[in-house]
Steps between C-alpha positions, in 0.01 A plus 500: 500500500464702178125501548531646845730768371254582220212526754702731719585720204135509396396606849762775501390622158132503597578685824713753316223553242240559766728748683568691179125520419426621857760777472360616167145498639605701810689752288195539274272550799743754647513693176120508486481631864756770420292611208188529715691694766645732239154554355358584843787737569442675171132543579586645842745743344237602247247557778752710693568702192128554443451610863797731478368654184148552648602600862526872446168531314334310787666723762395808310143374479496423879638845587241660273223302669628595848520868406148489362374332816686753717352786302151359552561451873637854538202637311258307723677610819507860381131482423420343841715759678331777307157363585594468867645849504189642339280302739702625796479856374125467450461351847712774658300763314172340606616479862607864490163598351307307767718643776405847385136392508526429874475874556182524292194653664277245327449189712449264202829608344683457829352153561595388149856619558520314832387172346743532210798588720417205726606266218860621516750504782619843391157639580478378863711782654276760334188331638648500850591866460141573394381388846677800654273754333183324388186571702234319297425178690399306186824592324698414814340155530558430131863604537546278806347195329724554198812520717402184689469305174878545459563398865829316455652807335317789665574379856863606459407851388232536769733405785769737374233770484408427863862552598496839328182583691680417824772750410236761422340441842837545669548822302159634603565407864835679492346812347221509761757451771694793356184712530479412869201263477474244780461125458126512572433728204737307277322177591161647413624613159705203373461227761848521651467404866756545774672167436525561126625853559772373732615255234515734204636816663841336546528419131716690255210566263305674778794720596578594140136581424470717808825688431402553137157634598646742755754622245228569240294673767790727582571585134134573429481728803800697386380530142133581566555732794201344679511410865585139580166423665301594190717281283464213748122528481509481121736205512277323749202540266705340223595213730135445593412474132791265432413285801139464386606399148755256637249335735255450213773347286618269781144367533477424128852358491430271797182370337671417172797340677263280705327375187828460312663293776188283517509442124877441492477242780249301292717499188663156502689587180722742687848345511687815597577447870615862524137605501481380863774745600361802317275590793798554733495852654166573332265765639157334497309595816135391524544239230212250500538137392261209552535128422840551337802268514792733576758231572863596426425874463770710665352784710831604658494870584152546351254745652183295558341726756127423542522233231224238496585140417197279537515123460832529316785249495856596590791255486873572508433873479735764637372792706823621663482869595161542336231731637188308605336749735127425524534243221265204504576133424164367618426139408822471301752215487860592579779245473878528538507879511730752669353813659836614632524869585152592376299797621163347583301696758137393471578214259219241492565125468155393627386150396823455306706181469867575566755222445873556539457878524786703651426811710843640587615845613151651513365774726124509455173600661140388460562202272230235475531121476143425611395152390828443315688169485878517542721200425881497541520879508774710661467815713842628599666826608167679473260707704121486462246704693121476523502198271175311440537122502155382605430142399841471336664157461877473551667174400879453526551877511821645639508825701849629579604834651140604443290761680123492459340750736125507569436223255150350483544122477147416613388146403825438313667158474878466519658159438862379489638853486816651652512824700853623569550833677145612426309776677120466497426769754135596516400217269148358513499119496136459603365168371828419325667163502877443491618141451848346472678835490843602625553827694841645584553836673146612424289759683121515536473800730155653513350228285145365521469122505139429600384167354842452336705180529870414469534127431819293475717809469861545604622805690854618558635806682151638564277633774180297465300674767293700248373172350517267799124444512472364148803273470413137437713190510513221245177356639326837461496550875547857624833557673442645846716685751717678244573812710871467440509322168809655347678265258 
């Protein structure tokens, strides 16, 4: 019993000893960790103190470095600006010097000035202005070539110049009208025919120019004491001189515009779509272009009288209210174009491919479509007279409220086309072939149909007696006994 008690006491003592040793060891370890933590904290505090003590010197050094850098940058920018300013001043001075040389009597000096000014956009207007007065053909050609080299820029100035020329023509016409000159004489001097005269005489510019001229004439008569007829003769001589100078300038301007448009159309780098609209309302009669892609160009309101387009491409162009009298589109390709309201007497579309072209609200004479191919075109609310359509092909063409008097359709082919309220009085259909067409309220009075054929066509509300001898059924058999064929 005593032994057991002794063992128990020994176990308790050993356990107590171990516990006491463990507590001392833990306390020692804890004290050691606290010392390390305190040491680390002291080091951190020291580092903070060092940073705090050195912060302002560092900031001062950074600010100094920034100021120095800023000073260098400002100095460099000032130097660059000064160099640019000096360069600009030198260039402006050089341009001014070369501009003055354009009036030189020495050809070599003038040519050198032209070539120099051609390198700068600022020089283009002066080169265009030189064309007004220069008479030396070599100088003129050099000037034109130089202008064309800056096509994408010079085209804007050239077209604006053409619009100013148009105003000058109106002014001259008004002044001649004020002197009592008739349209025949005016046409001989500045090419204003009866149709053009009718258009411009209603304009405000014409009326103002005429009133201003008459007022000056009256004042000069009162001041000089001369009779009115003598003054009119002197004024007419001035107008003759002005008209001659203007005609020469128009010729040169038209030539340079033709070349410039051709060059601009080839420039695939042009991203400015506004360039296609710049030609709107331009005055460019007798312009000549060949093998040029003119797609997207906007010719609305432009004067293209007697223009020559040969083998050119037109797509999605606008020609509304443009003047195309005696203009030629021979062997061109026209696609998705509107010719609404154009003036086009004598316009030539011979051997031209026309696809989706709209002829609306047109009153025209002597147009030509000889050998042309028309696909999905529209002729509506229009009147044509003496139109040439020999050998023309019509496919899916629509004619509505259309009058085509004395039209020559000899050997033409018309297929799957619609004729609604169409008058073809006096038309010549000799040798023509019309297949799968629809006719409603159409008239063929006075037409010639020898060797012509109507095949598989539908007629409604018509008198077919003028064509009764050439109607064929679906089996190509001639329909006979059609004395009263009114459908």
